[in-house]
C-alpha angles and dihedrals in degrees: 000000000000091000091053091050091051091049092051091047091050091048093049091047091049092049092047094049091047093051092046092050093047093048093045092051090045096051104032109028106027096066089063094053119090112264093234093056115117093237090074091072090070095058136065120239116287093253090070090057087075101030097055097054091043091051091046091050093050091049091048092050091049091052090047093052092046090051092049090048093052092048091051092049092049093049090048091053092050092055093050 
């Protein structure tokens, strides 16, 4: 079981570092590269660099509020 946990941890770390590197290159370095360079075909337009994290944050907050709501409802039912 410990080996499986280590493999999952390694995979999650690799995915996180890959996403961080891709996003950092997309937001910080890509604006300084000529727009006709071939590297631009691997990235979405710059507008999505803001929209995707904002959307992900809103979704995360919605799930958090729904979770808190369910926990509050469950605790209220236990007291009654």
